[in-house]
C-alpha positions as CSV (number, residue, x, y, z in Angstrom):
1,G,0.2,0.1,-0.2
2,S,1.0,3.5,-0.5
3,E,1.7,6.1,2.2
4,M,0.3,9.3,2.1
5,C,2.5,12.3,3.9
6,I,0.4,15.4,5.0
7,R,2.6,18.2,6.0
8,D,1.8,21.0,8.6
9,R,0.0,23.8,6.9
10,Y,-0.9,27.5,8.3
11,L,-3.4,29.7,7.2
12,D,-3.2,33.4,7.6
13,N,-4.9,36.6,7.1
14,I,-8.2,35.0,6.8
15,N,-11.0,37.3,6.7
16,C,-14.3,35.5,7.7
17,I,-18.1,36.7,7.2
18,L,-20.8,35.3,9.1
19,Y,-24.3,36.1,7.6
20,G,-27.2,36.2,9.6
21,N,-28.8,38.4,12.4
22,A,-27.1,38.9,15.9
23,Y,-28.3,41.8,17.9
24,G,-27.1,41.3,21.3
25,L,-29.3,42.7,24.3
26,L,-29.2,46.1,23.1
27,G,-28.9,45.6,19.4
28,T,-26.0,47.5,17.5
29,D,-25.4,50.8,16.2
30,N,-25.5,51.7,12.3
31,A,-22.1,51.8,11.6
32,P,-21.7,50.6,7.6
33,D,-18.4,48.5,7.9
34,Y,-18.7,47.1,11.5
35,P,-21.8,47.8,13.7
36,R,-21.0,48.0,17.4
37,D,-22.5,45.8,20.3
38,L,-24.1,48.6,22.0
39,Y,-24.2,46.6,25.4
40,S,-20.8,46.1,25.3
41,L,-20.4,50.0,25.0
42,L,-22.4,50.7,27.4
43,V,-20.9,48.3,30.1
44,T,-17.2,49.6,29.0
45,G,-18.6,53.2,29.4
46,T,-19.6,52.6,33.3
47,R,-16.0,51.8,34.1
48,V,-15.0,55.4,32.1
49,S,-17.7,57.4,34.0
50,L,-16.9,55.9,37.3
51,I,-13.1,56.3,36.8
52,V,-13.6,60.0,35.4
53,G,-16.1,60.7,38.4
54,V,-14.3,59.5,41.4
55,L,-10.9,60.4,40.1
56,S,-11.8,64.1,39.7
57,A,-13.6,64.2,43.0
58,V,-11.0,62.6,45.2
59,F,-8.5,65.1,43.3
60,G,-10.5,68.1,43.9
61,T,-11.5,67.4,47.5
62,A,-8.0,66.8,48.4
63,I,-7.0,70.2,47.1
64,G,-9.9,71.8,48.5
65,L,-9.4,70.4,51.8
66,F,-5.6,71.6,52.0
67,L,-6.5,74.7,50.8
68,G,-9.4,75.2,53.1
69,L,-7.7,74.4,56.2
70,A,-4.7,76.5,55.0
71,S,-6.9,79.5,54.5
72,G,-9.0,79.1,57.5
73,Y,-6.4,78.7,60.1
74,V,-3.4,80.3,58.9
75,G,-5.4,83.4,57.8
76,G,-3.9,86.8,56.5
77,L,-2.7,87.1,53.1
78,I,-2.8,83.2,52.5
79,D,-6.5,83.5,53.4
80,E,-7.2,86.3,51.1
81,T,-5.1,85.1,48.2
82,I,-6.7,81.7,48.3
83,M,-10.2,83.0,48.9
84,R,-10.2,85.6,46.2
85,F,-8.9,83.2,43.6
86,A,-11.8,80.8,44.7
87,D,-14.3,83.4,44.2
88,L,-12.6,84.4,40.6
89,L,-13.0,80.6,39.7
90,L,-16.8,80.3,41.3
91,V,-18.1,83.0,39.2
92,L,-16.8,81.8,35.8
93,P,-19.3,79.7,33.7
94,T,-18.0,76.1,34.1
95,L,-19.2,74.4,30.9
96,P,-18.3,76.8,28.4
97,L,-14.8,77.3,30.0
98,F,-14.2,73.5,30.2
99,I,-15.3,73.7,26.2
100,V,-12.7,76.4,25.7
101,L,-9.6,74.6,27.3
102,I,-10.6,70.9,26.0
103,V,-10.8,72.7,22.5
104,A,-7.3,74.3,23.5
105,L,-5.9,71.1,24.3
106,Q,-7.1,69.4,21.2
107,V,-5.0,72.2,19.3
108,V,-2.0,71.8,21.2
109,Y,-1.9,67.9,21.7
110,G,-4.2,66.9,18.8
111,L,-5.8,64.4,20.9
112,V,-7.8,64.6,24.4
113,S,-7.5,61.8,26.7
114,M,-9.5,60.9,29.7
115,W,-6.6,62.1,32.1
116,N,-6.8,65.5,30.2
117,I,-10.7,65.7,31.2
118,I,-9.9,64.6,34.7
119,L,-7.4,67.4,35.3
120,V,-9.7,69.9,34.2
121,L,-12.6,68.7,36.3
122,T,-10.1,68.7,39.3
123,L,-8.7,72.0,38.6
124,F,-12.6,73.6,38.9
125,G,-13.9,71.3,41.5
126,W,-12.3,72.0,44.9
127,M,-13.8,75.9,45.4
128,S,-16.7,75.4,47.2
129,F,-15.3,72.6,49.2
130,A,-12.6,74.9,50.0
131,R,-15.0,77.4,51.4
132,S,-16.9,75.0,53.6
133,V,-13.8,73.8,55.3
134,R,-12.2,77.2,55.7
135,S,-15.6,78.4,57.3
136,M,-15.9,75.2,59.9
137,V,-12.3,75.8,60.6
138,L,-12.8,79.3,61.5
139,S,-15.1,78.1,64.1
140,L,-13.0,75.4,65.4
141,R,-9.6,77.5,65.7
142,E,-11.5,79.3,68.8
143,R,-12.6,76.4,70.3
144,P,-11.0,75.9,73.7
145,F,-9.2,72.6,73.0
146,V,-7.5,74.2,70.1
147,E,-6.5,76.8,72.4
148,A,-5.2,74.5,74.8
149,A,-3.2,72.7,72.1
150,R,-2.0,76.0,71.4
151,A,-0.8,77.1,74.7
152,A,0.9,73.7,75.3
153,G,3.4,74.5,72.6
154,G,1.6,72.7,69.6
155,G,2.8,74.0,66.3
156,R,0.8,75.0,63.2
157,F,1.1,71.1,61.6
158,Y,0.4,69.5,64.4
159,I,-2.7,71.3,65.3
160,I,-4.2,71.1,62.0
161,N,-3.2,67.2,61.8
162,R,-4.3,66.3,65.0
163,H,-7.2,68.8,66.0
164,L,-8.7,70.2,63.1
165,L,-8.3,67.5,60.3
166,P,-10.6,64.6,62.3
167,N,-13.3,67.4,62.8
168,V,-13.6,68.3,59.3
169,F,-13.1,65.0,58.0
170,A,-16.8,64.4,57.9
171,L,-17.3,66.9,55.2
172,V,-14.9,64.9,53.0
173,Y,-16.9,62.0,52.7
174,I,-20.2,64.2,52.0
175,H,-18.4,66.0,49.0
176,L,-16.9,63.1,47.6
177,A,-20.4,61.3,47.4
178,T,-22.2,64.8,46.1
179,S,-19.4,65.8,43.4
180,V,-18.9,62.6,41.8
181,P,-22.1,62.8,40.0
182,G,-21.5,66.4,38.8
183,A,-18.1,65.4,37.0
184,I,-20.0,62.0,35.6
185,V,-22.4,64.7,34.0
186,T,-20.0,67.0,32.7
187,E,-17.7,64.3,31.3
188,A,-20.9,62.9,29.3
189,S,-21.7,66.6,28.3
190,L,-18.2,66.8,27.1
191,S,-18.2,63.7,25.3
192,W,-21.7,64.3,23.8
193,L,-20.4,67.6,22.0
194,G,-17.3,65.3,20.5
195,L,-14.7,66.8,22.9
196,G,-14.0,63.7,24.7
197,D,-11.6,61.0,24.0
198,P,-12.7,59.3,20.9
199,M,-10.7,56.3,21.5
200,I,-12.7,55.4,24.6
201,P,-16.1,54.4,24.7
202,S,-17.9,56.4,27.5
203,W,-21.2,57.0,27.9
204,G,-21.1,60.4,26.5
205,K,-19.5,58.8,23.5
206,V,-22.2,56.8,22.9
207,L,-24.8,59.4,22.8
208,Y,-22.4,61.5,20.7
209,D,-22.3,58.6,18.0
210,F,-26.0,58.6,18.0
211,N,-26.2,62.4,17.3
212,S,-23.5,62.3,14.4
213,A,-25.4,59.3,12.9
214,G,-28.4,61.7,12.5
215,I,-30.7,58.9,13.5
216,A,-33.0,61.1,15.4
217,V,-33.8,63.3,12.3
218,T,-34.2,60.7,9.7
219,K,-35.9,58.1,11.7
220,G,-36.5,59.3,15.1
221,L,-36.0,58.2,18.9
222,T,-38.5,55.4,18.7
223,E,-36.9,53.1,16.2
224,Y,-33.5,53.3,17.7
225,W,-34.3,53.9,21.5
226,F,-32.3,51.1,22.6
227,W,-29.0,53.3,21.2
228,V,-29.8,56.5,23.3
229,F,-31.9,55.8,26.3
230,P,-29.8,53.1,28.1
231,A,-26.8,55.4,28.4
232,C,-29.4,58.3,29.5
233,I,-30.9,56.2,32.0
234,S,-27.4,54.9,33.2
235,I,-25.8,58.3,33.8
236,A,-29.2,59.3,35.7
237,L,-29.2,56.3,37.9
238,L,-25.4,56.5,38.9
239,A,-25.7,60.1,39.8
240,T,-28.8,59.7,41.8
241,A,-26.8,56.7,43.7
242,F,-23.8,58.9,44.6
243,I,-26.3,61.6,45.7
244,L,-28.4,59.2,47.8
245,I,-25.1,58.1,49.4
246,G,-24.4,61.8,50.2
247,Y,-27.5,62.3,52.1
248,A,-27.0,59.0,54.1
249,L,-23.7,60.1,55.1
250,D,-24.9,63.6,55.8
251,E,-27.5,62.0,58.1
252,I,-25.0,59.6,59.9
253,L,-21.8,62.1,59.8
254,N,-23.7,65.6,60.8
255,P,-24.3,65.5,64.7
256,R,-27.3,68.3,64.0
257,L,-29.3,65.3,62.2
258,R,-28.3,63.1,64.6
259,E,-29.7,65.1,67.5
260,R,-33.0,65.2,65.4
261,R,-33.3,61.7,65.2
């Protein structure tokens, strides 16, 4: 009998097209070449929105805590400088200013990343918290235990670290929980305007793709509701969740609300 020898052969660069209907949980968009699964974009956008919201809130709260403590306890020229600068930033319209800064970053660097948006949100997210911390420190520094620590020879850093910081730290949790929704909505607004990172699928990027596709004009919202409403509902639910956490922490950590209960 004859023997047949089969050598190993490898196939490279194969393009396979599967015909049929595969919609996923939320369907796909109307990209002409490669339609994308909207559920996968929504899940990935959850991570992006949480990262942007939480990190910008953490960094903004840290800056506001440091500047509020320094302004309230040290006073004098430092207090005037920090508070007047905070007042200047508070009167500026935030969203138009964000749009101008993001466009400027696009012109300079050619691409705006997620970290640029976090930086912009951080730089304009500390003012109100710094004023709240300052007002609380102005009351605390006249208390007897602070006067006793000062009379015993405690320095500024010791008094701030051991006496003032633990008393104002309850505000940190509340501000963190309530500032995350604002950062998430702002990031979604910038992405919806086309000013976000085009390589990262955030919730705002999903809405921007829907807006740029022109579906709302040609076919209306009812036919492609699965493209726009889940992202909008997710933004609203996540913002509501953090706001409720902030209210719960306020009831737990605020001594006046505890006394009422």
